[in-house]
C-alpha positions in Angstrom: 213.7 166.7 161.5 216.0 165.7 164.2 213.6 167.0 166.9 210.7 165.1 165.3 212.7 161.8 165.3 213.6 162.4 169.0 210.0 163.1 170.0 208.8 159.9 168.1 211.5 157.8 169.8 210.5 159.3 173.2 206.8 158.5 172.6 207.6 155.0 171.5 209.7 154.4 174.6 206.8 155.7 176.7 204.3 153.3 175.1 206.6 150.4 175.5 207.2 151.2 179.1 203.5 151.4 179.7 202.9 148.0 178.1 205.7 146.5 180.2 204.1 148.0 183.4 200.6 146.6 182.5 202.0 143.2 181.7 204.0 143.1 184.9 201.0 144.1 187.0 198.7 141.5 185.2 201.4 138.8 185.5 201.8 139.4 189.2 198.0 139.5 189.7 197.5 136.3 187.7 200.4 134.6 189.6 198.8 135.7 192.9 195.4 134.4 191.7 196.9 131.0 190.8 198.7 130.7 194.1 195.5 131.3 196.0 193.4 128.1 195.7 190.3 129.6 197.3 190.1 132.2 194.5 190.6 129.6 191.8 187.8 127.5 193.3 185.5 130.4 193.6 186.1 131.5 190.0 185.6 128.0 188.6 182.3 127.7 190.6 181.2 131.1 189.3 181.9 130.2 185.7 180.1 126.8 186.1 177.0 128.5 187.6 177.0 131.0 184.8 177.1 128.2 182.1 174.4 126.3 183.9 172.3 129.4 184.1 172.6 130.2 180.4 171.8 126.5 179.4 168.8 126.4 181.8 167.5 129.7 180.5 167.8 128.4 176.9 166.1 125.1 177.7 163.5 126.7 179.8 162.6 129.1 177.0 162.2 126.1 174.6 160.0 124.2 177.0 157.9 127.2 177.7 157.5 127.9 174.0 156.4 124.3 173.3 154.0 124.5 176.3 152.5 127.8 175.0 152.2 126.3 171.5 150.4 123.2 172.8 148.1 125.0 175.1 147.4 128.3 173.5 147.7 127.6 169.8 146.8 124.9 167.3 148.9 122.9 164.9 149.2 124.0 161.3 147.5 120.8 160.0 144.3 121.6 162.0 141.9 123.4 159.7 139.0 123.8 162.1 138.5 123.1 165.8 135.9 123.7 168.5 138.6 123.8 171.2 138.8 127.3 172.7 142.3 128.7 173.3 143.1 131.0 176.2 142.8 134.1 174.0 139.5 132.9 172.5 138.2 132.4 176.0 139.0 135.9 176.9 137.6 137.2 173.6 134.3 135.3 173.8 133.5 134.8 177.5 129.7 134.4 176.9 130.3 131.7 174.3 132.6 129.9 176.6 130.0 130.0 179.5 127.2 128.9 177.2 129.2 125.9 176.0 130.1 124.8 179.5 126.4 125.0 180.6 125.1 123.4 177.4 123.3 120.1 177.8 123.8 117.2 175.4 121.4 117.0 172.5 120.5 114.3 170.1 123.6 113.5 168.0 121.4 113.1 164.9 119.6 116.5 165.4 119.5 118.3 162.0 121.0 115.4 160.2 118.8 113.4 157.8 120.0 109.8 157.1 118.5 106.4 156.6 116.7 105.0 159.7 119.1 102.1 160.1 122.1 104.3 159.8 120.6 106.8 162.3 120.0 104.0 164.8 123.6 102.8 164.5 125.0 106.3 164.8 123.0 107.0 168.0 124.5 103.8 169.5 128.0 105.1 168.6 127.1 108.5 170.2 125.9 106.9 173.4 128.9 104.7 173.6 131.3 107.6 173.1 129.6 109.7 175.7 129.8 107.0 178.4 133.4 106.3 177.4 134.2 109.9 178.2 132.3 109.9 181.5 134.1 106.7 182.7 137.5 107.8 181.2 137.7 104.7 179.1 139.6 104.1 175.9 138.1 105.6 172.8 137.4 103.5 169.7 138.7 104.5 166.3 136.0 104.7 163.6 136.0 105.0 159.8 133.2 106.8 157.9 133.2 105.8 154.3 130.9 106.6 151.4 130.3 109.1 148.6 131.1 112.8 149.3 128.4 115.0 150.7 126.5 112.3 152.7 127.0 113.7 156.2 130.2 112.2 157.5 131.8 115.5 158.6 128.5 116.8 159.9 127.9 113.8 162.2 131.5 113.9 163.4 131.0 117.4 164.7 127.7 116.5 166.2 129.2 113.4 167.9 131.9 115.5 169.6 129.3 118.0 170.8 126.9 115.3 172.1 129.8 113.6 173.9 131.1 116.7 175.6 134.3 116.6 173.6 136.2 119.1 171.4 136.6 118.3 167.8 139.4 119.1 165.4 139.4 118.6 161.6 142.4 118.0 159.4 142.6 116.8 155.8 145.0 114.3 154.4 145.7 116.5 151.3 147.5 119.0 153.5 150.3 116.5 154.5 151.9 116.1 151.1 152.8 119.8 150.4 154.6 119.9 153.8 157.4 117.6 152.6 159.9 116.8 155.2 158.0 118.9 157.8 155.1 116.5 157.6 156.5 114.2 160.2 156.9 116.9 162.8 153.5 118.3 161.9 151.9 114.9 162.5 153.6 114.6 165.9 152.5 118.2 166.8 148.9 117.3 166.1 148.9 114.3 168.4 150.8 116.1 171.1 148.3 118.9 171.0 145.4 116.4 171.0 146.8 114.9 174.2 146.5 118.2 176.1 142.8 118.5 175.8 141.0 118.3 179.1 137.6 117.6 177.5 138.9 114.9 175.2 139.3 115.5 171.5 137.7 113.9 168.5 140.3 114.1 165.7 138.5 113.9 162.4 140.8 113.1 159.4 138.9 114.0 156.2 140.2 112.5 152.9 142.4 110.2 154.8 143.2 108.2 151.7 145.2 111.2 150.4 148.2 110.1 152.4 147.3 106.9 154.2 147.7 104.8 151.0 149.1 101.3 150.6 152.9 101.3 150.9 153.2 98.1 149.0 151.4 99.0 145.7 151.1 102.8 145.6 153.9 105.0 144.4 154.5 107.5 147.2 157.4 109.8 148.1 159.8 109.1 150.9 158.4 112.1 152.8 154.8 110.8 152.5 156.0 107.3 153.6 157.7 108.9 156.7 154.5 110.9 157.5 152.5 107.7 157.2 154.9 105.9 159.5 154.6 108.7 162.1 150.8 108.5 161.9 151.0 104.7 162.5 153.3 105.2 165.4 151.0 107.7 167.2 147.9 105.6 166.6 149.3 102.2 167.5 147.4 102.0 170.8 144.0 103.3 171.7 143.9 106.5 173.8 141.7 107.9 176.6 142.7 111.4 175.4 141.5 111.5 171.8 139.2 109.6 169.5 140.2 109.1 165.9 137.6 109.3 163.1 138.8 108.8 159.5 136.6 109.7 156.5 137.2 108.5 153.0 135.5 108.2 149.7 137.9 105.4 148.6 138.6 103.2 151.7 140.1 100.4 149.5 143.2 102.6 149.1 144.1 102.5 152.8 147.2 100.8 153.9 146.6 97.6 155.7 148.1 98.9 158.9 145.5 101.7 158.9 142.7 99.2 158.6 144.1 97.3 161.5 143.7 100.4 163.7 140.0 100.8 162.9 137.6 99.4 165.4 134.3 100.1 163.5 133.4 101.0 160.0 130.2 102.9 159.1 129.0 103.4 155.5 127.3 106.6 154.5 125.2 106.2 151.4 123.1 108.5 149.2 119.7 109.4 150.7 116.7 107.2 149.8 113.3 108.4 148.6 112.0 109.4 152.1 115.3 111.0 153.0 115.4 113.1 149.8 111.9 114.5 150.5 112.8 115.4 154.0 116.0 117.1 152.8 114.2 119.0 150.1 111.6 120.2 152.6 114.3 121.1 155.2 116.4 123.2 152.8 113.3 124.8 151.1 112.2 126.0 154.5 115.7 127.0 155.6 116.8 129.0 152.5 113.4 130.2 151.1 110.5 130.2 153.6 112.3 131.4 156.7 114.1 134.3 155.0 110.8 135.3 153.3 108.9 135.4 156.6 111.5 137.5 158.3 110.5 140.5 156.3 113.9 142.3 156.5 115.4 140.4 153.6 114.7 140.9 149.9 113.0 137.6 149.3 109.3 136.8 148.5 107.7 133.5 147.4 104.9 133.2 144.9 101.8 131.3 145.8 102.0 127.6 144.9 101.7 124.3 146.8 105.1 124.0 148.5 104.5 120.6 150.0 103.4 119.0 146.7 106.3 120.7 144.8 108.9 119.4 147.3 107.5 115.8 146.9 107.7 116.0 143.1 111.3 117.4 143.3 112.4 114.6 145.6 111.3 112.0 143.1 113.2 113.6 140.3 116.6 114.1 142.0 117.5 110.5 142.7 121.2 110.1 143.2 121.9 113.6 144.6 123.7 113.7 147.9 122.6 115.7 150.9 125.2 118.4 150.1 123.9 118.7 146.5 120.4 119.1 147.8 121.5 121.8 150.2 123.2 123.6 147.3 119.9 123.4 145.4 118.2 125.3 148.3 120.9 128.0 148.1 120.3 128.2 144.3 116.6 128.9 144.9 117.5 131.7 147.3 120.1 133.1 144.8 117.5 133.1 142.0 115.1 135.1 144.1 117.8 137.7 145.0 118.8 137.9 141.3 115.2 138.7 140.2 114.0 142.3 139.8 111.4 142.2 142.6 113.0 139.4 144.7 110.1 137.0 144.0 110.7 133.3 143.7 108.2 131.7 141.3 107.4 128.1 140.7 109.0 128.4 137.2 112.3 129.6 138.8 112.2 126.6 141.2 111.8 124.2 138.3 114.7 125.8 136.3 117.1 125.4 139.2 116.1 121.8 139.7 116.7 121.0 136.0 120.2 122.7 136.3 121.0 120.6 139.3 120.0 117.4 137.6 122.1 118.2 134.5 125.1 119.1 136.6 124.8 115.9 138.6 124.6 113.8 135.4 127.7 115.5 134.1 129.6 114.7 137.3 128.6 111.1 137.1 129.8 110.9 133.5 133.2 112.3 134.5 133.4 109.7 137.3 132.6 106.9 135.0 135.2 108.0 132.5 137.8 108.1 135.2 136.8 104.6 136.4 137.0 103.2 132.9 140.6 104.2 132.5 143.0 101.3 131.9 145.0 100.1 134.9 148.2 101.2 133.3 147.0 104.8 132.8 146.0 105.0 136.4 149.5 103.8 137.5 151.1 106.4 135.2 148.9 109.0 136.6 149.9 108.0 140.2 153.6 108.1 139.2 153.1 111.6 137.7 151.4 112.9 140.8 154.1 111.4 143.0 156.8 113.1 140.9 154.9 116.4 141.2 154.9 115.9 145.0 158.6 115.3 145.0 159.4 118.3 142.8 157.2 120.5 145.0 159.2 119.3 148.1 162.6 119.5 146.4 162.7 122.2 143.7 166.4 121.6 143.1 165.6 118.1 141.9 163.1 119.4 139.4 165.5 122.1 138.1 168.2 119.5 137.7 165.9 117.2 135.7 164.8 120.0 133.5 
């Protein structure tokens, strides 16, 4: 035991002596370093350059990431766009070349509207195209009217005719984003400003979040998103053109109306327009597939022209979208039959179904409009509370 204690004491003395030696060497070295001003200056400069390098690399990475996001990607609020990204250009080179070489066509091509409305929309298309050529300020336009009357279709055609890109976002996507809605709105406009061709920003269902702040019950997040939208649209731009579509324009905040330069009403098709639409979609969904031969669709012999005229008189009040769905229903009826044959009776049955469904939709709408004012306010408050609970689940848990 005595030998073990002596060896432990000797080892402890050795370790302590080593520590003293290392400390003495480091102390002498540090003292020599401090006494040499050139070494101190060089060390301070090196540490400063290292800190600047780390900070610059961090900031440069952030800037590069934002640049890549603006140039190569699209914001989360954009549902559809004709703007080709870098990767899409590499993936579809033929499509890119064809679009560059494409010549402007009639902005109303393939769109059937009332003659007075078609004339007005052509004037808008000509104005927009010349505005782009001369790098002028784009005008903000509102399209309002019942759903399915051609607002989105013309917005896309207007962008193509004017040589611009288009991007479609919907107002209903803003509320679920909660606090992120403000930054998402700014990202959309930052991205729109980077388009070299000019961008037509189409906001569908704009009344979903651009409502009156004075009378509507909206959450703080929605109010902040609305304020961000107003800030980014306060002045006209030569980079992007704003087109807002709504079925209920009376719900817009007054500041939104102040930013609109022109309002265009899209109404239900008249007698002549309905007949043109019926003929268009009967040809597109029935006759053309039947004549191609490769598809399982045949048409019985009856007077197609007379039948289309009769149908157009019976479907008064249907929108262009509903008439297009009627054409799809005819095609589906033929595919569902045993021999793939579309008969006149089958055509009539689908027309009757479309008329019944339309009447039911109208009755639902009338019931909604006949609700007392107090019920509508309570419903608005309920929806607002649902938006708040979706954004802040802790609040809803606390209340429950």
